[in-house]
N, CA and C of each residue as an Amber inpcrd file, in Angstrom:
protein
   756
  62.7020000 105.4010000 193.5530000  62.6630000 105.7490000 194.9780000
  63.7070000 104.9630000 195.7710000  63.7890000 103.6690000 195.5630000
  64.6730000 102.8360000 196.3650000  66.0560000 102.7690000 195.7260000
  67.0250000 103.3790000 196.3840000  68.3920000 103.4270000 195.8600000
  69.3150000 102.5750000 196.7240000  70.2490000 101.8990000 196.0710000
  71.2670000 101.1270000 196.7780000  72.6500000 101.7350000 196.5790000
  72.6910000 103.0010000 196.2480000  73.9610000 103.6840000 196.0050000
  74.8870000 103.5250000 197.2070000  76.1100000 103.0920000 196.9320000
  77.1120000 102.9120000 197.9690000  77.0930000 101.5550000 198.6430000
  76.1410000 100.7090000 198.2840000  75.9990000  99.4220000 198.9700000
  76.7160000  98.2820000 198.2430000  77.2300000  97.3620000 199.0410000
  77.8040000  96.1080000 198.5480000  76.8270000  94.9930000 198.8920000
  76.4080000  94.2520000 197.8840000  75.3730000  93.2270000 198.0510000
  75.9320000  91.8410000 197.7220000  75.5270000  90.8560000 198.4880000
  75.8690000  89.4560000 198.2300000  74.5780000  88.6690000 198.0800000
  74.4250000  88.0380000 196.9260000  73.2310000  87.2450000 196.6290000
  73.6540000  85.8020000 196.4130000  73.2840000  84.9120000 197.3170000
  73.6270000  83.5020000 197.1160000  72.6640000  82.9060000 196.0890000
  73.1660000  81.9680000 195.3070000  72.3510000  81.4000000 194.2370000
  71.9350000  82.4670000 193.2430000  72.8580000  83.3760000 192.9390000
  72.5180000  84.5380000 192.1230000  72.7330000  84.3820000 190.6350000
  72.9830000  83.1680000 190.1750000  73.2960000  82.9950000 188.7580000
  72.0940000  82.6410000 187.8930000  70.9390000  82.4470000 188.5200000
  69.7440000  82.1220000 187.7350000  68.4880000  82.3800000 188.5620000
  67.3450000  82.3460000 187.8840000  66.0600000  82.4480000 188.5600000
  65.9050000  83.7200000 189.3690000  65.3060000  83.5960000 190.5430000
  65.0670000  84.7540000 191.3960000  66.3670000  85.4160000 191.8270000
  67.3960000  84.6340000 192.0710000  68.6720000  85.2010000 192.4860000
  69.2520000  86.1160000 191.4260000  69.2180000  85.6760000 190.1850000
  69.6960000  86.5000000 189.0820000  68.8850000  87.7910000 188.9890000
  67.5670000  87.6700000 189.0820000  66.6970000  88.8440000 188.9960000
  67.0090000  89.8480000 190.1040000  67.2040000  89.3700000 191.3160000
  67.5070000  90.2780000 192.4230000  68.8800000  90.9260000 192.2480000
  69.8620000  90.1510000 191.8070000  71.1990000  90.7060000 191.5940000
  71.1750000  91.8210000 190.5540000  70.4670000  91.5990000 189.4600000
  70.3880000  92.6160000 188.4070000  69.5790000  93.8280000 188.8770000
  68.5340000  93.5970000 189.6380000  67.7370000  94.7070000 190.1750000
  68.5780000  95.5780000 191.0920000  69.4000000  94.9550000 191.9130000
  70.2820000  95.7150000 192.8060000  71.2670000  96.5550000 191.9900000
  71.8200000  95.9660000 190.9400000  72.7580000  96.7080000 190.1030000
  72.0730000  97.8910000 189.4230000  70.8850000  97.6570000 188.8900000
  70.1270000  98.7350000 188.2460000  69.8160000  99.8610000 189.2200000
  69.7280000  99.5330000 190.4910000  69.3430000 100.5140000 191.5040000
  70.5390000 101.1830000 192.1630000  71.7190000 101.0060000 191.5510000
  72.8720000 101.7870000 191.9580000  73.8390000 101.1500000 192.9150000
  73.6860000  99.8600000 193.2090000  74.6330000  99.2100000 194.1170000
  76.0540000  99.3630000 193.5910000  76.9780000  99.6490000 194.4830000
  78.3780000  99.7700000 194.0680000  78.9210000  98.4380000 193.5740000
  78.5540000  97.3700000 194.2800000  79.0450000  96.0410000 193.9250000
  77.9860000  94.9960000 194.2250000  77.9030000  93.9950000 193.3510000
  76.9860000  92.8730000 193.5620000  77.7770000  91.5860000 193.3650000
  77.9410000  90.8390000 194.4410000  78.6040000  89.5350000 194.3730000
  77.5390000  88.4480000 194.3580000  77.7430000  87.4450000 193.5340000
  76.8060000  86.3350000 193.4600000  77.5480000  85.0270000 193.7120000
  76.8310000  84.0460000 194.2170000  77.4140000  82.7170000 194.3310000
  76.6920000  81.7710000 193.3830000  77.4060000  80.7340000 193.0030000
  76.8420000  79.6960000 192.1490000  77.3520000  78.3570000 192.6500000
  76.6900000  77.2920000 192.2300000  77.1030000  75.9570000 192.6530000
  77.8830000  75.2410000 191.5610000  77.3020000  75.1320000 190.3620000
  77.9490000  74.3320000 189.3170000  78.1950000  75.0810000 188.0070000
  77.3090000  76.0050000 187.6280000  77.3810000  76.6060000 186.2960000
  78.1670000  77.9200000 186.3140000  79.4780000  77.8000000 186.2060000
  80.3360000  78.9900000 186.2490000  80.0820000  79.9140000 185.0630000
  79.8560000  79.3450000 183.8850000  79.6460000  80.1690000 182.6930000
  78.4160000  81.0540000 182.8330000  77.3320000  80.4960000 183.3940000
  76.1240000  81.2970000 183.5880000  76.3770000  82.4000000 184.6010000
  77.1260000  82.1020000 185.6510000  77.4440000  83.1140000 186.6560000
  78.2510000  84.2520000 186.0400000  79.1770000  83.9120000 185.1610000
  79.9830000  84.9450000 184.4910000  79.0970000  85.8210000 183.6040000
  78.1350000  85.2080000 182.9280000  77.1930000  85.9730000 182.1020000
  76.4150000  86.9810000 182.9480000  75.9520000  86.5470000 184.1170000
  75.2070000  87.4410000 184.9940000  76.1020000  88.5790000 185.4650000
  77.3410000  88.2720000 185.7790000  78.2780000  89.3230000 186.2020000
  78.4810000  90.3620000 185.1010000  78.5720000  89.9240000 183.8700000
  78.7080000  90.8640000 182.7640000  77.4970000  91.7740000 182.6620000
  76.3070000  91.2130000 182.8950000  75.0900000  92.0310000 182.8890000
  75.0910000  93.0280000 184.0420000  75.5350000  92.5820000 185.2030000
  75.6170000  93.4670000 186.3660000  76.4870000  94.6760000 186.0410000
  77.5910000  94.4450000 185.3810000  78.5420000  95.5180000 185.1010000
  78.0210000  96.5110000 184.0710000  77.0550000  96.1080000 183.2400000
  76.4780000  97.0510000 182.2820000  75.7030000  98.1630000 182.9870000
  75.3360000  97.9470000 184.2430000  74.6150000  98.9680000 185.0020000
  75.5480000  99.8030000 185.8680000  76.8540000  99.6150000 185.7020000
  77.8230000 100.4290000 186.4330000  78.2660000  99.8620000 187.7600000
  77.8170000  98.6730000 188.1100000  78.2300000  98.0280000 189.3550000
  79.4320000  97.1220000 189.1090000  80.2340000  96.9620000 190.1290000
  81.2930000  95.9650000 190.0940000  80.6790000  94.6140000 190.4470000
  81.1780000  93.5570000 189.8400000  80.5950000  92.2320000 190.0860000
  81.6570000  91.2390000 190.5420000  81.1790000  90.1440000 191.0720000
  82.0570000  89.0710000 191.5410000  81.2500000  87.7930000 191.5850000
  81.7750000  86.7140000 191.0500000  81.1110000  85.4050000 191.0860000
  81.9890000  84.4320000 191.8600000  81.3860000  83.7440000 192.8350000
  82.1300000  82.8320000 193.6950000  81.4030000  81.5020000 193.7610000
  82.1250000  80.4310000 193.5670000  81.5210000  79.1150000 193.7580000
  81.3900000  78.8450000 195.2520000  80.2060000  78.4700000 195.6760000
  79.9670000  78.2250000 197.0980000  79.0470000  77.0260000 197.2670000
  79.3970000  76.1670000 198.1960000  78.5090000  75.0800000 198.5930000
  77.7380000  75.5490000 199.8130000  76.4540000  75.8200000 199.6140000
  75.6410000  76.4260000 200.6750000  75.4760000  75.5350000 201.8900000
  75.7960000  74.2550000 201.7500000  75.6520000  73.3340000 202.8780000
  76.9470000  73.1630000 203.6620000  78.0250000  73.8160000 203.2380000
  79.3410000  73.6250000 203.8470000  79.7940000  74.9190000 204.5290000
  80.0030000  74.8500000 205.8280000  80.3500000  76.0450000 206.5950000
  81.6730000  76.6390000 206.1270000  82.6630000  75.8100000 205.8440000
  83.9550000  76.3380000 205.4130000  83.8390000  77.0660000 204.0830000
  82.9850000  76.5600000 203.1940000  82.7670000  77.2280000 201.9110000
  82.0790000  78.5730000 202.1320000  81.1310000  78.6190000 203.0510000
  80.4460000  79.8740000 203.3800000  81.4360000  80.8810000 203.9530000
  82.2660000  80.4480000 204.8880000  83.2480000  81.3510000 205.4890000
  84.2050000  81.9130000 204.4390000  84.6660000  81.0510000 203.5510000
  85.5840000  81.4780000 202.4990000  84.9310000  82.4910000 201.5690000
  83.6640000  82.2460000 201.2370000  82.9350000  83.1620000 200.3470000
  82.7830000  84.5350000 200.9690000  82.3120000  84.5700000 202.2000000
  82.0950000  85.8530000 202.8720000  83.4040000  86.6130000 203.0250000
  84.4740000  85.9000000 203.3630000  85.7800000  86.5470000 203.5030000
  86.2460000  87.1270000 202.1760000  86.0150000  86.3950000 201.0890000
  86.4260000  86.8780000 199.7690000  85.7160000  88.1750000 199.3980000
  84.4280000  88.2400000 199.6980000  83.6610000  89.4490000 199.3820000
  84.1390000  90.6150000 200.2450000  84.3570000  90.3700000 201.5380000
  84.8360000  91.4430000 202.4070000  86.2320000  91.8930000 201.9920000
  87.1020000  90.9580000 201.6550000  88.4550000  91.3200000 201.2350000
  88.4330000  92.1910000 199.9800000  87.4940000  91.8760000 199.0760000
  87.4280000  92.5910000 197.8040000  86.7850000  93.9660000 197.9500000
  85.7310000  94.0610000 198.7770000  84.9450000  95.3000000 198.8110000
  84.9230000  95.9840000 200.1840000  85.6080000  95.4070000 201.1680000
  85.7620000  95.9910000 202.5130000  84.5140000  95.9000000 203.3870000
  83.3790000  95.5330000 202.8250000  82.1570000  95.4670000 203.6190000
  81.1190000  94.6340000 202.8920000  80.0360000  94.3050000 203.5740000
  78.8340000  93.7060000 202.9760000  77.6470000  94.3970000 203.6270000
  76.8710000  95.1130000 202.8400000  75.7150000  95.8420000 203.3590000
  74.4250000  95.0370000 203.2730000  74.3300000  94.2030000 202.2550000
  73.0990000  93.4520000 201.9960000  73.4430000  91.9960000 201.7150000
  72.8090000  91.0930000 202.4210000  72.9220000  89.6590000 202.1380000
  71.5510000  89.1300000 201.7700000  71.4640000  88.4680000 200.6250000
  70.2450000  87.7610000 200.2480000  70.5400000  86.2680000 200.2670000
  69.9040000  85.5690000 201.1870000  70.0490000  84.1100000 201.2660000
  69.0240000  83.4820000 200.3280000  69.4310000  83.2930000 199.0860000
  68.5130000  82.7830000 198.0650000  68.7980000  81.3390000 197.6720000
  70.0330000  80.8800000 197.8360000  70.3880000  79.5230000 197.4040000
  69.4990000  78.4980000 198.1020000  68.9230000  77.6080000 197.3260000
  68.0480000  76.5910000 197.8980000  67.7830000  75.4760000 196.9050000
  67.3070000  74.3620000 197.4070000  66.9750000  73.2270000 196.5550000
  65.6100000  72.6730000 196.9580000  64.9980000  71.9590000 196.0390000
  63.7420000  71.2650000 196.3080000  63.7480000  69.9480000 195.5520000
  63.1840000  68.9440000 196.1420000  63.0070000  67.6510000 195.4830000
  61.5710000  67.2080000 195.7090000  60.7800000  67.2890000 194.6650000
  59.3580000  66.9640000 194.7700000  59.1930000  65.5280000 195.2570000
  58.4570000  65.3760000 196.3350000  58.2930000  64.0340000 196.8830000
  57.1310000  64.0000000 197.8610000  56.3420000  62.9370000 197.8030000
  55.2980000  62.7360000 198.8040000  55.9220000  62.2460000 200.1070000
  55.1730000  62.3750000 201.1800000  55.6850000  62.0370000 202.5010000
  56.3290000  60.6520000 202.5360000  55.6460000  59.6610000 201.9660000
  56.1370000  58.2800000 202.0580000  57.3670000  58.0250000 201.1940000
  57.6770000  58.9840000 200.3090000  58.8080000  58.7840000 199.4050000
  60.0470000  59.5910000 199.7840000  59.9650000  60.4040000 200.8250000
  61.1080000  61.2170000 201.2420000  62.1970000  60.3150000 201.8100000
  63.3960000  60.4180000 201.2570000  64.5200000  59.6290000 201.7590000
  65.2690000  60.4270000 202.8190000  66.0540000  59.7200000 203.6040000
  66.8630000  60.4000000 204.6180000  67.8460000  61.3620000 203.9720000
  68.4150000  60.9520000 202.8500000  69.3650000  61.8220000 202.1500000
  68.6870000  63.0890000 201.6470000  67.5070000  62.9380000 201.0580000
  66.7740000  64.1120000 200.5830000  66.5060000  65.0720000 201.7460000
  66.0480000  64.5230000 202.8630000  65.7580000  65.3530000 204.0320000
  67.0180000  66.1120000 204.4750000  68.1210000  65.3770000 204.6250000
  69.3610000  65.9880000 205.1100000  69.9030000  67.0250000 204.1250000
  69.8370000  66.7320000 202.8320000  70.3530000  67.6610000 201.8250000
  69.5560000  68.9600000 201.8200000  68.2340000  68.8410000 201.8710000
  67.3900000  70.0350000 201.8240000  67.5640000  70.8730000 203.0870000
  67.6420000  70.2490000 204.2360000  67.8570000  71.0020000 205.4670000
  69.2330000  71.6750000 205.4630000  70.2250000  71.0020000 204.9030000
  71.5760000  71.5610000 204.8840000  71.6560000  72.8100000 204.0150000
  71.0440000  72.7610000 202.8410000  71.1270000  73.8940000 201.9130000
  70.1430000  74.9930000 202.2890000  68.8980000  74.6230000 202.6030000
  67.8350000  75.6130000 202.7890000  67.7950000  76.2360000 204.1770000
  68.3710000  75.5830000 205.1580000  68.2860000  76.0720000 206.5330000
  69.6620000  76.3300000 207.1430000  70.4910000  75.3230000 207.1340000
  71.8370000  75.4770000 207.6770000  72.6090000  76.5470000 206.9060000
  72.5150000  76.5240000 205.5790000  73.2460000  77.4870000 204.7590000
  72.9050000  78.9300000 205.0750000  71.6260000  79.3200000 205.0150000
  71.2690000  80.7030000 205.3160000  71.6590000  81.1360000 206.7320000
  71.5050000  80.2280000 207.6950000  71.8530000  80.5920000 209.0660000
  73.3380000  80.9440000 209.1710000  74.1880000  80.0880000 208.6290000
  75.6150000  80.3360000 208.7750000  76.1050000  81.4580000 207.8670000
  75.4560000  81.6670000 206.7270000  75.7760000  82.8530000 205.9120000
  75.4830000  84.1210000 206.7120000  74.3070000  84.1480000 207.3210000
  73.9340000  85.3170000 208.1210000  74.9040000  85.5050000 209.2820000
  75.2660000  84.4240000 209.9390000  76.1650000  84.5400000 211.0910000
  77.5250000  85.0930000 210.6960000  78.0350000  84.6500000 209.5470000
  79.3260000  85.1530000 209.0730000  79.2530000  86.6250000 208.7080000
  78.1360000  87.0330000 208.1280000  77.9930000  88.4180000 207.6760000
  77.6800000  89.3450000 208.8530000  77.0830000  88.8200000 209.9080000
  76.6790000  89.6400000 211.0540000  77.8360000  90.4840000 211.5820000
  78.9860000  89.8480000 211.7820000  80.1140000  90.5750000 212.3730000
  80.5850000  91.7040000 211.4670000  80.5110000  91.4980000 210.1610000
  80.8970000  92.5370000 209.2030000  79.9150000  93.6940000 209.2640000
  78.6320000  93.3790000 209.2920000  77.6090000  94.4270000 209.3570000
  77.6960000  95.2010000 210.6710000  77.9250000  94.5080000 211.7790000
  78.0560000  95.1840000 213.0740000  79.2160000  96.1710000 213.0360000
  80.3270000  95.7490000 212.4540000  81.5180000  96.5910000 212.3720000
  81.2800000  97.8350000 211.5190000  80.3810000  97.7070000 210.5360000
  80.1430000  98.8100000 209.6090000  78.8540000  99.5800000 209.9050000
  78.2650000  99.3500000 211.0710000  77.1390000 100.1610000 211.4940000
  75.7680000  99.6710000 211.0840000  75.6770000  98.4370000 210.5430000
  74.3640000  97.8820000 210.2190000  74.3280000  97.2070000 208.8760000
  73.1500000  96.7220000 208.5110000  73.0000000  96.0420000 207.2320000
  71.6170000  95.4520000 207.0900000  71.4290000  94.7440000 205.9820000
  70.1400000  94.1360000 205.6510000  70.3540000  92.6770000 205.2740000
  69.5830000  91.7990000 205.8910000  69.6080000  90.3770000 205.5460000
  68.2140000  89.9860000 205.0880000  68.1440000  89.3700000 203.9200000
  66.8680000  88.9710000 203.3280000  66.9230000  87.4770000 203.0480000
  66.0810000  86.7260000 203.7280000  66.0040000  85.2840000 203.5070000
  64.8630000  84.9810000 202.5360000  65.1310000  84.1250000 201.5730000
  64.0880000  83.7550000 200.6140000  63.4370000  82.4570000 201.0770000
  62.2430000  82.5980000 201.6100000  61.4830000  81.4550000 202.0840000
  60.5420000  80.9450000 201.0090000  59.3620000  80.5190000 201.4110000
  58.3600000  80.0150000 200.4720000  57.0120000  80.0000000 201.1640000
  55.9630000  80.2350000 200.3860000  54.6230000  80.1570000 200.9580000
  54.3500000  78.7530000 201.5040000  55.0440000  77.7540000 200.9680000
  54.8380000  76.3930000 201.4880000  55.2930000  76.2760000 202.9350000
  56.2100000  77.1250000 203.3500000  56.6430000  77.1440000 204.7370000
  55.6600000  77.8310000 205.6580000  54.6550000  78.4790000 205.0720000
  53.6140000  79.1320000 205.8620000  52.4070000  78.2270000 206.0720000
  52.1020000  77.4240000 205.0470000  50.8900000  76.5980000 205.1900000
  51.1550000  75.1030000 205.0870000  52.4330000  74.7130000 205.0720000
  52.7710000  73.3040000 205.2250000  52.6020000  72.4420000 204.0130000
  52.9440000  72.9490000 202.8580000  52.8930000  72.0250000 201.7220000
  52.3410000  72.6390000 200.4640000  51.5060000  71.8910000 199.7420000
  50.8320000  70.6540000 200.1400000  51.6910000  69.3990000 199.9760000
  52.7160000  69.4330000 199.1330000  53.6080000  68.2760000 199.0100000
  54.9890000  68.6900000 199.5180000  55.9990000  67.9070000 199.2040000
  57.3870000  68.1700000 199.6120000  57.5000000  68.5810000 201.0770000
  57.1800000  67.6790000 202.0070000  57.1890000  68.0350000 203.4260000
  58.5490000  68.4960000 203.9280000  59.6370000  67.9250000 203.3770000
  60.9760000  68.3330000 203.8170000  61.2760000  69.7660000 203.3840000
  60.8680000  70.1400000 202.1810000  61.0660000  71.5000000 201.6940000
  60.2390000  72.4830000 202.5160000  58.9630000  72.1620000 202.7440000
  58.0980000  73.0280000 203.5350000  58.6550000  73.2140000 204.9410000
  59.1560000  72.1430000 205.5260000  59.7130000  72.2310000 206.8790000
  60.9520000  73.1160000 206.9060000  61.7910000  73.0100000 205.8760000
  63.0150000  73.8250000 205.8350000  62.6770000  75.3030000 205.7320000
  61.6440000  75.6380000 204.9680000  61.2700000  77.0410000 204.7960000
  60.5360000  77.5790000 206.0280000  59.7400000  76.7420000 206.6790000
  59.1020000  77.1630000 207.9250000  60.1650000  77.4660000 208.9820000
  61.1690000  76.6120000 209.0490000  62.2560000  76.8350000 209.9990000
  63.0460000  78.0920000 209.6460000  63.1920000  78.3640000 208.3510000
  63.9110000  79.5740000 207.9300000  63.1540000  80.8300000 208.3670000
  61.8200000  80.7820000 208.3380000  61.0430000  81.9130000 208.8390000
  61.3310000  82.1470000 210.3180000  61.4450000  81.0750000 211.0880000
  61.7560000  81.1920000 212.5060000  63.1470000  81.7760000 212.7050000
  64.1060000  81.3180000 211.9110000  65.4650000  81.8520000 211.9860000
  65.4700000  83.3470000 211.6680000  64.6730000  83.7440000 210.6760000
  64.5660000  85.1630000 210.3130000  64.1620000  85.9930000 211.5300000
  63.1340000  85.5370000 212.2290000  62.6420000  86.2970000 213.3730000
  63.6550000  86.3090000 214.5140000  64.3370000  85.1940000 214.7110000
  65.3430000  85.1300000 215.7660000  66.5180000  86.0510000 215.4630000
  66.9920000  86.0380000 214.2150000  68.1100000  86.8960000 213.8340000
  67.7260000  88.3700000 213.9180000  66.4660000  88.6810000 213.6330000
  66.0170000  90.0700000 213.7570000  66.1750000  90.5560000 215.1910000
  65.9450000  89.6760000 216.1570000  66.1170000  90.0390000 217.5680000
  67.5810000  90.3680000 217.8620000  68.4800000  89.5410000 217.3450000
  69.9010000  89.7770000 217.5670000  70.3920000  91.0200000 216.8190000
  69.7980000  91.2710000 215.6540000  70.2990000  92.3460000 214.8170000
  69.8240000  93.7280000 215.1940000  68.7050000  93.8210000 215.8890000
  68.0650000  95.1160000 216.1180000  68.9970000  96.1390000 216.7540000
  69.7140000  95.7500000 217.7760000  70.5700000  96.7140000 218.4750000
  71.7820000  97.1210000 217.6390000  72.0350000  96.3950000 216.5590000
  73.1790000  96.7110000 215.7050000  72.7630000  97.3290000 214.3660000
  71.4950000  97.7220000 214.2580000  70.9690000  98.3060000 213.0210000
  71.0110000  97.3090000 211.8620000  70.8320000  96.0350000 212.1890000
  70.7660000  94.9860000 211.1760000  69.3060000  94.5450000 211.0700000
  68.7180000  94.7630000 209.9050000  67.3200000  94.4110000 209.6620000
  67.2690000  93.0420000 208.9770000  66.4560000  92.1490000 209.4840000
  66.3680000  90.7930000 208.9340000  64.9080000  90.4820000 208.6070000
  64.6420000  90.1660000 207.3530000  63.2820000  89.8660000 206.9090000
  63.2950000  88.6760000 205.9470000  62.1170000  88.1420000 205.7090000
  61.9730000  87.0110000 204.7900000  60.9650000  87.3510000 203.7050000
  61.2970000  86.9930000 202.4780000  60.3360000  87.0340000 201.3770000
  59.9390000  85.5950000 201.0890000  58.6400000  85.3220000 201.1150000
  58.1640000  83.9500000 200.9620000  57.2010000  83.8650000 199.7840000
  57.7550000  83.6720000 198.5750000  56.9140000  83.7220000 197.3740000
  55.9990000  82.5110000 197.2480000  54.9140000  82.7360000 196.5320000
  54.1010000  81.6390000 196.0500000  54.6820000  81.1580000 194.7300000
  53.8270000  80.7540000 193.8020000  54.3110000  80.2280000 192.5270000
  54.7750000  81.3810000 191.6350000  56.0610000  81.3930000 191.3190000
  56.6730000  82.4370000 190.5060000  57.2560000  81.7930000 189.2510000
  56.9730000  82.3640000 188.1000000  57.5040000  81.8060000 186.8580000
  58.9590000  82.2190000 186.6780000  59.8450000  81.2320000 186.6710000
  61.2650000  81.4360000 186.4010000  61.7170000  80.3100000 185.4770000
  62.9890000  80.3440000 185.1180000  63.5160000  79.2550000 184.2950000
  63.4570000  77.9200000 185.0300000  63.3800000  77.9780000 186.3690000
  63.3370000  76.7590000 187.1680000  61.9300000  76.1990000 187.3220000
  60.9100000  77.0260000 187.1630000  59.5370000  76.5810000 187.4130000
  58.6830000  76.5120000 186.1450000  59.2410000  76.9370000 185.0300000
  58.4350000  77.0410000 183.8000000  57.8280000  75.6990000 183.4060000
  58.6060000  74.6420000 183.4870000  58.0920000  73.3280000 183.1060000
  57.0300000  72.8520000 184.0940000  57.2560000  73.1460000 185.3820000
  56.2680000  72.7620000 186.3980000  54.9370000  73.4530000 186.1340000
  55.0020000  74.7080000 185.7140000  53.7700000  75.4600000 185.4610000
  52.9970000  74.9020000 184.2690000  53.7140000  74.2710000 183.3560000
  53.0590000  73.6830000 182.1950000  52.3810000  72.3550000 182.5450000
  52.7790000  71.7820000 183.6670000  52.2390000  70.4780000 184.0580000
  50.9130000  70.6530000 184.7780000  50.2290000  69.5460000 184.9690000
  48.9640000  69.5790000 185.6820000  49.1110000  70.0660000 187.1050000
  50.2120000  69.6370000 187.7690000  50.4390000  70.0480000 189.1490000
  50.6190000  71.5430000 189.2860000  51.4070000  72.1230000 188.3750000
  51.6240000  73.5640000 188.4070000  50.3520000  74.3400000 188.1630000
  49.5350000  73.8390000 187.2560000  48.2640000  74.4950000 186.9640000
  47.3490000  74.5060000 188.1730000  47.3710000  73.4330000 188.9530000
  46.5300000  73.3700000 190.1530000  46.9640000  74.4060000 191.1790000
  48.2720000  74.6130000 191.2770000  48.7790000  75.6110000 192.2190000
  48.3370000  77.0150000 191.8000000  48.4000000  77.3010000 190.5050000
  47.9660000  78.6050000 190.0050000  46.4850000  78.8260000 190.2970000
  45.6980000  77.7630000 190.1850000  44.2640000  77.8800000 190.4300000
  43.9540000  78.2160000 191.8920000  44.8960000  77.9460000 192.7870000
  44.6950000  78.2750000 194.1940000  44.8260000  79.7680000 194.4620000
  45.4080000  80.5130000 193.5180000  45.5870000  81.9450000 193.7300000
  44.3050000  82.7060000 193.4060000  44.1220000  83.8320000 194.0310000
  42.9940000  84.6980000 193.6920000  43.1810000  85.3230000 192.3210000
  44.4300000  85.5560000 191.9390000  44.7220000  86.2330000 190.6750000
  44.7450000  85.2840000 189.4810000  44.7460000  83.9720000 189.7370000
  44.6950000  82.9400000 188.6930000  45.8390000  83.0530000 187.6980000
  47.0030000  83.4040000 188.2010000  48.1930000  83.4650000 187.3590000
  49.4260000  83.3830000 188.2600000  50.5330000  82.9180000 187.7130000
  51.7620000  82.9180000 188.5050000  52.3370000  84.3200000 188.6020000
  53.1840000  84.5340000 189.5810000  53.9090000  85.7890000 189.6630000
  55.0960000  85.7830000 188.7210000  55.7420000  86.9300000 188.5960000
  56.9590000  87.0540000 187.7970000  58.1020000  87.4390000 188.7310000
  59.3120000  87.3010000 188.2400000  60.4870000  87.5060000 189.0870000
  60.5000000  88.8770000 189.7500000  60.0520000  89.9000000 189.0230000
  60.1000000  91.2540000 189.5710000  59.1460000  91.4330000 190.7430000
  58.1300000  90.5730000 190.8630000  57.2400000  90.6360000 192.0150000
  58.0070000  90.3450000 193.3110000  59.0560000  89.5780000 193.1930000
  59.9210000  89.2780000 194.3390000  61.0650000  90.2760000 194.4320000
  61.6930000  90.5710000 193.3050000  62.8600000  91.4550000 193.3010000
  62.5320000  92.8550000 193.7870000  61.3200000  93.3290000 193.4840000
  60.9420000  94.6720000 193.9220000  60.8390000  94.7430000 195.4430000
  60.3810000  93.6550000 196.0660000  60.3140000  93.6090000 197.5300000
  61.7230000  93.5460000 198.1120000  62.5850000  92.7420000 197.4880000
  63.9720000  92.6500000 197.9480000  64.6520000  94.0130000 197.8840000
  64.3980000  94.7560000 196.8190000  64.9800000  96.0920000 196.6800000
  64.5170000  97.0010000 197.8080000  63.2410000  96.9850000 198.1150000
  62.7290000  97.8050000 199.2150000  63.4100000  97.4450000 200.5310000
  63.4940000  96.1430000 200.8050000  64.0810000  95.7010000 202.0700000
  65.5750000  95.9870000 202.1420000  66.2380000  96.0350000 200.9950000
  67.6800000  96.2680000 200.9600000  68.0450000  97.7370000 201.0850000
  67.1070000  98.6250000 200.7890000  67.4040000 100.0530000 200.7330000
  67.2770000 100.7130000 202.1020000  67.8340000 101.9130000 202.2040000
  67.7110000 102.6930000 203.4340000  66.4080000 103.4810000 203.4900000
  65.5770000 103.3220000 202.4550000  64.2990000 104.0350000 202.4310000
  63.2560000 103.3580000 203.3150000  63.5240000 102.1150000 203.7070000
  62.6250000 101.3860000 204.5980000  63.3960000 101.0550000 205.8750000
  62.9780000 101.6400000 206.9840000  63.7270000 101.5130000 208.2250000
  62.8880000 101.0580000 209.4140000  61.7360000 100.4020000 209.1470000
  60.9080000  99.9670000 210.2690000  60.3600000  98.5570000 210.0820000
  60.8850000  97.8410000 209.1090000  60.4980000  96.4460000 208.8980000
  61.6410000  95.5410000 209.3220000  61.4060000  94.7290000 210.3180000
  62.3800000  93.6910000 210.6530000  61.6470000  92.5340000 211.3200000
  62.1480000  91.3260000 211.0850000  61.5030000  90.1310000 211.6200000
  60.2050000  89.7840000 210.9240000  60.0070000  90.3180000 209.7070000
  58.7400000  90.1350000 209.0100000  58.8430000  89.0960000 207.8900000
  57.7070000  88.4780000 207.5970000  57.5990000  87.5350000 206.4830000
  56.6400000  88.1440000 205.4720000  57.1780000  88.5400000 204.3250000
  56.3740000  89.1630000 203.2720000  56.1580000  88.1240000 202.1800000
  54.9070000  87.8730000 201.8410000  54.6000000  86.7580000 200.9410000
  53.8640000  87.2150000 199.6860000  54.5850000  87.4210000 198.5780000
  53.9300000  87.6900000 197.2940000  53.4290000  86.3770000 196.6950000
  52.1520000  86.0870000 196.8930000  51.6620000  84.7620000 196.4980000
  50.3710000  84.8030000 195.6920000  49.9830000  85.9910000 195.2140000
  48.7940000  86.0830000 194.3750000  47.4810000  85.8180000 195.0780000
  47.5170000  85.8450000 196.4240000  46.3060000  85.5770000 197.1830000
  46.0360000  84.1100000 197.4330000  47.0640000  83.2730000 197.2780000
  46.8570000  81.8470000 197.5630000  46.8610000  81.5590000 199.0540000
  47.4440000  82.4720000 199.8170000  47.5160000  82.3060000 201.2710000
  47.5600000  83.6890000 201.8930000  46.7750000  83.8990000 202.9450000
  46.7610000  85.1950000 203.6180000  47.6200000  85.1240000 204.8670000
  48.5810000  86.0450000 204.9970000  49.3760000  86.1360000 206.2240000
  48.7490000  87.1830000 207.1290000  48.9230000  87.0190000 208.4160000
  48.3480000  87.9500000 209.3910000  49.4740000  88.7260000 210.0520000
């Protein structure tokens, strides 16, 4: 049902985990081009690009520092120069450093806010002008259920995601008159290559027990929502926070 035929998509942090899953889902769904960004692992990004191309999409991998505005500007310009437009932006790049309140360092706080909040805001701002020029677009911010209920640990991470939800709603206000839809997906515990070890630990098990379904989600539980939000088949959702969390938290 949900087709991305003719669309150019940019997925930050698209070389692994949820970002990789969303990039491949977009390619499978007919996107003309899927560009991904990576931070350090160029070889993995190239592997993902090769997979993208097996579905008939053109691919592009760009190294980007999500906390640096000049790097963001350069990335967005490169994608526009290559494909003439950007129809879909997924702000997925993010970091977390597990820490109790008393152990959070100033550097940890600043780093997490820079990548998880500053990065998505300025990525969206750079892409806005391109989408306005081309008659609209879709921006999808990847938040977290921890940003909805405040934790229970990693206060800096929870704060960054709560703020990202606010940015999502604010950008939706700016985007509405330009046919730019802005939404947030805020997953609960999802099993990826990044969370597999956590899920095996006692802490991860406790989080799973908080869900009604008593199991973690899988990547496609998030990617399927991203596909819906990215497609032209859904035209009345904007400024919303959609949380696939297995019933660990109810949104109103």
